[in-house]
C-alpha positions as CSV (number, residue, x, y, z in Angstrom):
1,M,51.1,-54.1,60.2
2,K,53.2,-56.2,57.7
3,S,51.1,-59.2,58.2
4,G,48.0,-57.1,58.1
5,S,48.8,-55.7,54.9
6,R,49.6,-58.9,53.3
7,L,46.5,-60.7,54.4
8,L,44.5,-57.7,52.9
9,A,46.4,-57.6,49.7
10,N,45.9,-61.5,49.3
11,S,42.0,-61.2,50.3
12,T,42.0,-58.4,47.5
13,W,43.1,-60.7,44.9
14,N,40.9,-63.6,46.1
15,A,37.9,-61.2,46.1
16,T,38.8,-60.0,42.5
17,A,38.8,-63.5,41.3
18,F,35.6,-64.4,43.0
19,L,33.8,-61.1,42.0
20,V,34.6,-62.0,38.1
21,G,33.8,-65.7,38.5
22,V,30.4,-65.3,40.4
23,G,29.4,-62.3,38.2
24,L,29.8,-64.6,35.1
25,N,28.3,-67.4,36.7
26,L,25.3,-65.5,38.0
27,L,24.7,-63.6,34.7
28,I,24.8,-66.9,32.6
29,L,22.7,-69.0,34.8
30,P,19.3,-67.6,33.6
31,F,20.5,-68.2,30.0
32,V,21.2,-71.7,30.9
33,V,17.9,-72.4,32.8
34,M,16.0,-70.8,29.9
35,R,17.6,-73.0,27.4
36,L,17.8,-76.2,29.1
37,G,14.7,-76.0,31.4
38,V,14.1,-76.6,35.1
39,A,14.2,-80.2,34.8
40,S,17.3,-80.7,32.7
41,F,19.0,-78.3,34.9
42,G,17.9,-80.2,38.0
43,I,19.4,-83.5,36.3
44,A,22.7,-81.6,35.8
45,G,22.7,-80.7,39.6
46,L,21.9,-84.5,40.5
47,V,24.9,-85.7,38.2
48,I,27.3,-83.0,39.8
49,A,26.1,-84.0,43.1
50,S,26.8,-87.8,42.4
51,I,30.3,-87.1,41.3
52,A,30.9,-84.8,44.4
53,P,32.1,-87.7,46.5
54,A,35.3,-87.7,44.4
55,L,35.9,-84.2,46.0
56,I,36.6,-86.0,49.1
57,F,39.8,-87.2,47.9
58,S,40.9,-84.4,45.9
59,S,40.0,-81.5,48.3
60,S,41.9,-83.4,50.9
61,L,45.1,-84.1,48.6
62,A,45.1,-80.3,47.8
63,L,44.8,-79.0,51.4
64,M,47.4,-81.5,52.6
65,I,50.1,-80.7,50.0
66,T,49.6,-77.1,50.5
67,R,50.1,-77.3,54.2
68,E,53.4,-79.3,53.7
69,L,54.6,-76.9,51.1
70,A,53.7,-73.8,53.2
71,Q,56.1,-75.1,55.9
72,R,58.9,-75.8,53.5
73,L,59.5,-72.4,51.6
74,A,63.1,-72.1,52.4
75,P,65.6,-72.9,49.6
76,G,67.3,-75.3,51.9
77,E,64.1,-77.2,52.0
78,R,63.5,-77.3,48.2
79,R,64.4,-81.1,47.9
80,E,61.9,-82.2,50.5
81,A,59.4,-79.9,49.1
82,R,59.8,-81.5,45.6
83,Q,59.5,-85.0,47.0
84,F,56.3,-83.9,48.5
85,F,54.9,-82.3,45.3
86,A,56.1,-85.5,43.3
87,T,54.2,-87.7,45.8
88,A,51.0,-85.5,45.7
89,L,51.2,-85.4,41.8
90,F,51.5,-89.2,41.7
91,L,48.5,-89.8,43.9
92,S,46.3,-87.5,41.9
93,L,47.1,-89.3,38.8
94,A,47.2,-93.0,40.3
95,A,44.0,-92.6,42.3
96,G,42.3,-90.0,40.2
97,I,42.3,-91.8,36.8
98,P,40.7,-95.1,38.1
99,L,38.2,-93.1,40.3
100,A,37.2,-90.8,37.3
101,A,36.5,-94.0,35.2
102,V,34.1,-95.4,37.8
103,F,31.6,-92.7,37.5
104,P,30.7,-93.2,33.7
105,L,30.4,-96.8,34.2
106,A,28.2,-97.0,37.2
107,G,26.8,-93.5,37.5
108,P,24.0,-93.6,34.9
109,A,22.4,-96.8,36.4
110,V,22.8,-95.7,40.1
111,A,21.3,-92.5,39.1
112,Q,18.3,-94.0,37.2
113,R,17.4,-96.0,40.2
114,L,18.2,-93.7,43.1
115,F,16.6,-90.6,41.4
116,H,13.8,-92.3,39.5
117,L,15.0,-91.1,36.2
118,S,13.6,-92.7,33.1
119,G,13.0,-92.1,29.4
120,D,13.7,-88.6,28.2
121,L,15.3,-87.8,31.7
122,S,18.0,-90.6,31.4
123,Y,19.1,-90.7,27.7
124,D,21.8,-88.0,28.4
125,L,23.1,-89.5,31.8
126,F,26.2,-91.4,30.3
127,A,27.7,-88.1,28.4
128,A,27.0,-86.0,31.5
129,F,28.8,-88.5,33.8
130,C,31.7,-88.7,31.3
131,F,32.1,-85.0,31.1
132,G,31.6,-84.6,34.9
133,A,34.3,-87.3,35.9
134,L,36.8,-85.6,33.4
135,G,36.1,-82.2,34.9
136,W,36.8,-83.6,38.3
137,L,40.0,-85.2,37.2
138,C,41.4,-81.9,35.8
139,Q,40.4,-80.4,39.1
140,C,42.2,-83.1,41.0
141,V,45.6,-82.8,39.0
142,A,45.2,-79.0,39.0
143,G,45.0,-78.8,42.9
144,V,48.5,-80.1,43.3
145,F,49.9,-77.4,40.8
146,L,47.9,-74.6,42.5
147,A,49.2,-75.6,45.8
148,L,52.5,-74.3,44.9
149,F,51.0,-70.8,44.5
150,T,48.8,-71.1,47.7
151,A,51.4,-72.2,49.8
152,R,53.6,-69.1,48.8
153,Q,50.3,-66.8,49.2
154,D,50.6,-65.9,45.6
155,Y,46.9,-65.1,45.1
156,A,47.6,-62.8,42.0
157,R,48.6,-65.8,39.8
158,L,45.6,-68.0,41.5
159,A,43.3,-65.2,40.5
160,L,44.6,-65.1,36.9
161,I,44.1,-68.7,36.7
162,N,40.6,-68.9,38.2
163,I,39.4,-66.1,36.1
164,A,40.6,-67.7,33.0
165,G,38.8,-70.9,33.4
166,T,35.5,-69.1,34.3
167,V,35.8,-67.0,31.3
168,I,36.4,-69.9,29.0
169,S,33.5,-72.0,30.5
170,T,30.9,-69.2,30.2
171,L,32.0,-68.4,26.6
172,L,31.4,-72.0,25.6
173,M,28.0,-72.1,27.3
174,L,26.8,-69.2,25.1
175,V,27.9,-70.9,22.0
176,L,27.3,-74.5,22.7
177,I,24.1,-74.7,24.9
178,P,21.6,-73.1,22.4
179,R,22.9,-75.9,19.9
180,W,22.7,-78.6,22.0
181,P,20.4,-78.0,24.9
182,V,21.0,-80.9,27.3
183,A,22.4,-81.5,30.8
184,S,25.6,-82.8,29.4
185,T,26.4,-79.6,27.4
186,F,26.4,-77.5,30.6
187,I,28.6,-80.0,32.4
188,A,31.0,-80.3,29.4
189,C,31.4,-76.4,29.4
190,Q,32.2,-76.6,33.1
191,M,34.7,-79.5,32.3
192,A,36.4,-77.2,29.7
193,G,37.1,-74.5,32.3
194,F,38.5,-77.0,34.7
195,A,40.8,-78.2,31.9
196,A,41.9,-74.6,31.3
197,N,42.7,-74.1,34.9
198,L,44.9,-77.3,34.7
199,L,46.8,-76.2,31.6
200,L,47.4,-72.7,33.0
201,S,48.5,-73.7,36.3
202,V,51.0,-76.3,34.9
203,L,52.4,-73.5,32.6
204,L,52.8,-70.8,35.3
205,S,54.2,-73.2,37.8
206,R,56.8,-74.2,35.2
207,L,57.6,-70.7,34.3
208,A,57.6,-69.2,37.8
209,L,58.6,-72.2,40.1
210,A,60.4,-74.7,37.9
211,K,62.8,-75.6,40.6
212,W,60.0,-76.5,43.1
213,V,58.1,-78.7,40.5
214,A,58.9,-82.4,39.9
215,L,57.6,-85.5,37.9
216,P,55.2,-87.9,39.6
217,A,57.0,-90.2,41.9
218,L,56.4,-92.0,45.3
219,H,58.5,-91.1,48.1
220,R,57.6,-93.1,51.4
221,M,58.4,-90.3,53.8
222,S,56.3,-87.7,52.1
223,L,53.5,-90.4,51.5
224,A,53.5,-91.3,55.2
225,S,53.3,-87.7,56.3
226,L,50.4,-86.9,53.7
227,L,48.5,-90.0,55.0
228,R,49.1,-89.5,58.7
229,T,47.2,-86.0,58.6
230,G,45.2,-86.7,55.3
231,K,43.3,-89.6,56.6
232,W,41.2,-87.4,59.1
233,Q,41.0,-84.7,56.5
234,V,39.2,-87.3,54.3
235,V,36.9,-87.9,57.0
236,A,36.3,-84.0,57.4
237,Q,35.7,-83.6,53.8
238,G,33.4,-86.6,53.8
239,G,31.2,-84.9,56.5
240,G,31.3,-81.8,54.7
241,L,30.0,-83.4,51.5
242,V,27.0,-85.1,53.3
243,A,26.1,-81.6,54.8
244,G,26.6,-79.9,51.7
245,Q,24.7,-82.2,49.3
246,A,22.2,-84.1,51.7
247,D,19.1,-82.0,50.3
248,R,20.0,-82.4,46.7
249,Y,20.3,-86.2,47.3
250,L,17.0,-86.5,49.1
251,L,15.0,-84.1,46.8
252,G,16.1,-86.2,44.0
253,A,15.2,-89.4,45.8
254,F,11.6,-88.4,47.1
255,L,10.5,-85.4,44.7
256,Q,11.0,-84.4,41.1
257,P,14.0,-83.2,39.1
258,Q,12.2,-79.8,38.8
259,N,12.5,-79.5,42.7
260,V,16.3,-80.1,42.5
261,G,16.4,-77.5,39.9
262,Y,14.7,-74.7,42.2
263,Y,16.8,-75.7,44.9
264,V,20.0,-75.6,43.0
265,I,19.1,-72.2,41.6
266,A,18.3,-70.9,45.0
267,Q,21.7,-72.6,46.3
268,R,23.8,-71.1,43.5
269,L,22.9,-67.6,44.3
270,E,23.5,-67.9,48.2
271,E,26.6,-70.2,47.6
272,A,28.0,-67.6,45.3
273,I,27.9,-64.9,48.2
274,Y,29.0,-67.5,50.8
275,I,32.0,-68.7,48.7
276,G,33.1,-65.1,48.2
277,V,33.4,-64.8,52.1
278,L,35.2,-68.1,52.2
279,K,37.6,-67.0,49.4
280,I,38.4,-63.7,51.3
281,G,39.2,-65.8,54.4
282,E,40.9,-68.8,52.5
283,I,44.2,-66.9,52.7
284,L,44.2,-67.6,56.6
285,F,45.2,-71.3,55.8
286,P,48.6,-70.8,54.6
287,F,49.1,-67.7,56.7
288,F,48.3,-69.7,59.9
289,S,50.6,-72.5,58.5
290,S,53.5,-70.0,58.2
291,L,52.9,-69.1,61.9
292,Q,54.2,-72.3,63.3
293,G,56.4,-71.6,66.1
294,E,54.7,-68.2,66.9
295,G,53.6,-67.4,70.5
296,D,50.1,-68.5,71.6
297,A,49.1,-65.0,72.3
298,R,49.9,-63.6,69.1
299,V,48.2,-66.6,67.2
300,C,45.2,-66.2,69.4
301,D,45.0,-62.5,68.9
302,L,45.0,-62.9,64.9
303,F,42.6,-65.7,65.3
304,F,39.8,-63.8,66.8
305,R,40.3,-60.7,65.1
306,A,40.2,-62.5,61.7
307,A,37.0,-64.4,62.9
308,W,35.3,-61.1,63.6
309,V,36.1,-59.5,60.3
310,L,34.8,-62.6,58.4
311,N,31.7,-62.7,60.5
312,V,30.8,-59.2,60.0
313,L,31.4,-59.6,56.2
314,A,29.3,-62.5,56.2
315,V,26.3,-60.9,58.0
316,G,26.5,-57.8,55.7
317,V,26.5,-59.5,52.3
318,L,24.5,-62.7,53.3
319,G,22.0,-60.6,55.7
320,A,21.2,-58.1,52.8
321,L,20.0,-61.1,50.6
322,I,17.2,-62.0,53.1
323,P,15.0,-58.8,52.6
324,V,15.1,-59.0,49.0
325,A,15.1,-62.8,48.3
326,G,11.8,-63.0,46.2
327,N,12.5,-60.1,44.1
328,V,16.0,-61.0,43.3
329,L,14.9,-64.4,42.1
330,H,12.2,-63.0,40.1
331,L,14.4,-60.5,38.1
332,W,17.1,-63.2,37.8
333,T,15.3,-66.4,36.8
334,G,11.4,-65.5,36.4
335,A,8.4,-65.6,38.5
336,E,8.1,-69.5,38.8
337,V,11.4,-69.9,40.3
338,A,11.0,-66.9,42.6
339,A,7.6,-68.3,43.9
340,E,9.4,-71.8,44.4
341,G,12.6,-70.8,45.6
342,Q,12.1,-67.7,47.8
343,R,11.9,-69.4,51.1
344,V,14.6,-71.7,50.5
345,L,16.9,-68.8,49.6
346,I,16.2,-67.0,52.9
347,V,16.8,-70.3,54.9
348,L,20.0,-71.0,52.9
349,A,21.2,-67.4,53.5
350,L,20.6,-67.9,57.3
351,A,22.6,-71.2,57.1
352,G,25.5,-69.4,55.3
353,I,25.7,-66.8,58.2
354,L,25.9,-69.5,60.7
355,G,28.3,-71.4,58.7
356,S,30.4,-68.7,58.2
357,G,31.1,-68.4,62.0
358,T,33.3,-71.6,62.0
359,N,35.3,-71.0,58.8
360,V,38.4,-69.4,60.7
361,F,38.5,-72.2,63.2
362,A,38.6,-74.7,60.5
363,F,41.4,-73.0,58.7
364,Y,43.2,-72.7,62.0
365,L,42.9,-76.3,62.8
366,L,44.0,-77.6,59.4
367,A,46.9,-75.3,59.4
368,N,48.0,-76.8,62.7
369,G,47.6,-80.5,61.6
370,R,44.3,-81.1,63.8
371,T,42.6,-82.7,61.1
372,R,41.0,-85.3,63.7
373,T,39.2,-82.2,65.4
374,N,38.1,-80.9,61.9
375,A,36.8,-84.4,61.0
376,A,34.9,-84.6,64.5
377,I,33.2,-81.2,63.7
378,S,32.5,-82.3,60.1
379,L,30.8,-85.6,61.2
380,V,28.7,-83.8,63.8
381,T,27.5,-81.3,61.1
382,A,26.8,-84.2,58.8
383,L,24.8,-86.0,61.3
384,F,22.6,-83.2,62.2
385,T,22.2,-82.1,58.4
386,L,21.3,-85.4,57.0
387,G,19.1,-86.4,60.0
388,T,17.1,-83.3,59.6
389,S,16.7,-83.8,55.8
390,A,15.7,-87.4,56.1
391,I,13.0,-86.5,58.8
392,A,11.6,-83.3,57.3
393,L,11.8,-83.8,53.3
394,P,9.7,-87.0,53.1
395,Y,6.8,-85.6,55.4
396,I,7.0,-81.7,54.8
397,G,8.4,-82.0,51.2
398,W,9.9,-79.1,49.3
399,P,9.5,-76.3,51.9
400,A,11.7,-78.2,54.4
401,A,14.5,-77.8,51.9
402,G,17.4,-75.9,53.4
403,W,16.4,-76.1,57.0
404,S,18.8,-78.9,57.5
405,S,21.7,-76.8,56.6
406,C,20.8,-74.2,59.4
407,V,20.5,-77.3,61.9
408,G,23.9,-78.5,60.8
409,A,25.5,-75.1,61.1
410,L,24.1,-74.5,64.6
411,A,25.5,-77.8,65.6
412,Q,28.9,-76.8,64.0
413,I,28.9,-73.5,66.2
414,V,28.1,-75.3,69.3
415,V,31.0,-78.0,68.9
416,M,33.4,-75.2,67.8
417,T,32.6,-73.1,70.8
418,L,33.3,-76.0,73.2
419,L,36.5,-76.9,71.5
420,L,37.8,-73.2,71.4
421,R,38.5,-73.6,75.1
422,R,40.9,-76.5,74.5
423,S,42.6,-74.5,71.7
424,F,43.4,-71.2,73.5
425,N,44.1,-71.3,77.1
426,L,42.9,-68.1,78.1
427,P,41.0,-66.6,81.1
428,D,38.8,-64.6,78.8
429,I,38.1,-67.0,76.1
430,W,34.3,-67.2,76.5
431,Q,34.3,-63.3,76.4
432,R,36.3,-63.4,73.3
433,V,33.9,-66.0,71.7
434,G,31.0,-64.1,72.6
435,H,32.3,-60.6,71.2
436,F,34.0,-61.8,68.1
437,V,32.1,-64.7,66.9
438,L,28.4,-64.9,68.4
439,L,27.7,-61.3,68.8
440,P,28.0,-60.1,65.1
441,I,26.2,-63.1,63.9
442,A,23.2,-62.7,66.3
443,V,23.0,-59.0,65.8
444,G,23.4,-59.4,61.9
445,V,20.5,-62.0,61.7
446,A,18.2,-60.0,63.9
447,C,18.8,-56.9,61.7
448,A,18.2,-58.8,58.5
449,V,14.9,-60.4,59.7
450,L,13.7,-56.9,60.7
451,L,14.6,-55.4,57.6
452,R,12.7,-58.0,55.6
453,V,9.7,-57.3,57.7
454,W,9.9,-53.7,57.0
455,I,10.9,-53.9,53.4
456,T,8.1,-56.6,52.7
457,G,5.6,-54.0,54.0
458,Y,5.9,-51.9,50.8
459,S,4.6,-54.8,48.7
460,F,6.7,-54.2,45.7
461,G,5.2,-57.2,44.2
462,Q,6.5,-58.0,40.7
463,S,7.0,-54.5,39.5
464,V,10.2,-53.8,41.1
465,V,13.1,-53.2,38.7
466,W,16.9,-54.2,39.0
467,W,18.1,-50.7,40.2
468,Q,15.5,-50.7,43.2
469,I,16.7,-54.3,44.2
470,V,20.3,-53.1,44.1
471,G,19.5,-50.1,46.1
472,W,17.5,-52.0,48.8
473,Y,20.2,-54.6,48.9
474,G,22.9,-51.9,49.4
475,F,20.8,-50.1,52.0
476,S,20.2,-53.4,53.9
477,A,23.9,-54.3,53.6
478,A,24.9,-50.8,55.0
479,A,22.2,-50.9,57.8
480,I,23.3,-54.3,59.0
481,L,27.1,-53.5,59.1
482,A,26.4,-50.1,60.9
483,V,24.4,-51.8,63.7
484,V,26.9,-54.7,64.0
485,L,29.9,-52.3,64.0
486,A,28.2,-50.0,66.6
487,V,27.5,-52.9,68.8
488,S,30.9,-54.5,68.4
489,S,32.5,-51.1,69.2
490,V,31.2,-51.3,72.8
491,G,32.8,-53.4,75.4
492,P,36.4,-54.6,76.4
493,Y,37.2,-55.5,72.8
494,G,35.7,-52.5,71.2
495,E,38.9,-50.8,70.5
496,I,40.3,-53.8,68.8
497,C,37.4,-53.9,66.4
498,R,37.4,-50.1,65.8
499,R,41.2,-50.3,65.0
500,D,40.8,-53.1,62.7
501,M,38.0,-51.6,60.7
502,H,39.9,-48.4,60.3
503,R,43.0,-50.5,58.9
504,I,40.6,-52.1,56.5
505,A,39.1,-49.0,55.3
506,T,42.6,-47.4,54.8
507,R,44.2,-50.3,53.1
508,F,41.4,-51.9,51.0
509,L,42.8,-50.9,47.6
510,P,45.3,-53.2,46.1
511,A,47.6,-50.4,45.5
512,R,47.7,-49.3,49.2
513,S,47.8,-53.3,50.4
514,L,50.9,-54.2,48.3
């Protein structure tokens, strides 16, 4: 019960930070698109995608140092934890600064050639790459400081830091983009938010965890430990990068920047909801890390229960987007984007539901240092995603965008299902996988598709107003959740599902959770 309350409280803080962040991002995006234009917004998306490979290093470093610190929370392990922190901070600066310098030097020329940008579409590329690289460097260094709070599951301070950065970035967009309506201004505002995150994370870590903070230094034992598990995490992050950015790269290479803009807009909406589910489940990483030494039966029980809760949440919030996809885009960004991006948004929502099915397994593997397995899953996903995009986009064009994500997510679920048997030696492992993982996904997707057919039959057209969309979205989410919960309540594990839903319902508020 204590562990459950703590997980719910941490999820609530993560959800709060997400809701504020996504709310501001979704509110500001129509303003940004209107001021910049779809083409310039698409160029900004291409620049961000070009810098995304650097996230392989920064994300891997942040995850590895979080894992090491989460296993060294006792006062007697402070010296060793400080050495890990100092080494990670040294790596973030020693590798991050040269890597950030490469993008402004090589990025504009590569982008011009790869994405066929010339004339008015290319004059702003150098500034955009400069701001983008600086923003990534701030993220990289901040990730080491944020690991101190993540390892301690201090999601209240993490929420404060993330909200502050989002607010600063949004305010700057409102002020600066009307004056300088170019792609580099948009990226500069994002960079300012990352810089604010860095400054605030440094300040709070010095105030709250000064004894655990150290200056940059290289300790051989710490470096060896980080590299031992981190090398496979780099491979996993690389596969994830290919899977997440493949459509942007190929759209930019084969089609026009406007198509990239339409895709980024649709992806931004789906991604906002998907990341919200991911953020709620993100607390499982340090939690599983702190369970080292616990019995397999307890860890297995927590694993499948957490997987079921997150899958139910994913099919509810992402599945409800499918019936109202076109109307949401029309009210949010206009008729042109709605006409072009509706099908892509539906496909991306399906991909998000499928992708949510493997998140808990990824956190479990990472917490147990099984980064090689994570890397294998990521590479398989990237192979199927990139292969589908490379085959479909040149021949089918824009309507094919997004389907590669579904194919990659399906491949990921298949690999995860096969690997679960090796992770948990239980006689009923297949029944657990079917009930806690596959059942809510299949039932939720079926309900979402049926609801779209039914709601589309009303033919609202473009006359629908925002409160009707909110109502239909809420109705769809409630209907999907009701059906999934009813089906999950049947069978040998139905009592577990009902009990967990009751606990969540009675402990959702932060005051009750804490």
